[in-house]
C-alpha positions in Angstrom: 107.4 102.1 96.4 103.9 103.3 96.0 102.0 106.0 97.9 99.4 108.7 97.5 100.1 111.8 95.6 102.3 114.2 97.5 104.0 117.3 95.9 107.8 117.1 96.1 107.9 113.4 96.9 110.2 112.4 94.0 112.7 115.1 94.9 112.7 114.2 98.6 113.0 110.4 97.8 115.9 111.0 95.5 117.7 113.2 98.0 117.2 110.6 100.7 118.7 107.9 98.6 121.6 110.2 97.6 122.2 110.9 101.3 122.6 107.1 101.8 125.4 107.2 99.3 123.3 105.5 96.5 123.5 106.5 92.9 120.4 105.6 91.1 121.3 104.3 87.6 117.9 103.2 86.4 114.3 103.8 87.7 110.8 103.9 86.4 108.6 106.6 88.0 104.9 107.1 87.5 103.0 110.1 89.0 99.4 109.8 87.6 97.0 108.9 90.4 99.7 108.4 93.0 103.4 108.0 93.1 105.1 104.7 92.1 108.8 104.2 91.8 110.6 101.0 90.8 114.4 101.1 91.0 116.1 98.5 88.9 119.7 99.5 89.4 121.5 101.5 92.1 125.2 101.6 92.9 126.8 102.5 96.2 129.1 105.5 95.7 130.6 105.8 99.2 133.1 103.0 99.7 133.4 101.5 103.2 129.8 102.3 104.1 127.5 99.4 103.8 123.8 100.2 103.2 121.4 97.6 104.4 118.0 97.0 103.0 116.4 97.9 106.3 118.1 101.3 106.2 116.8 102.0 102.7 113.3 101.0 103.7 113.3 103.3 106.7 114.6 106.2 104.7 111.9 105.6 102.0 109.1 105.4 104.5 110.4 108.6 106.2 110.5 110.5 103.0 107.0 109.4 102.1 105.7 110.8 105.4 
C-alpha cells in the first residue's frame, strides 16, 4: 500500500485490518514523503470467518480515503 501523506492513516489502517479479524505479525512502514506499508505476515484471529483478498483491498482503499 502506498499513498500520499495523511495524518492518522497508519492508525486507521491498522484498526481497519483489526476489524477484519487480522492480527498483523510483521510489517514495514515508511512515512517520509508519503505512506508505504508492506505486510509480510498476518494471521486470521477470528475462526470461521474467511477474509478474502478483495475484502482486504476494499478496506485498505476505504481507510486511505
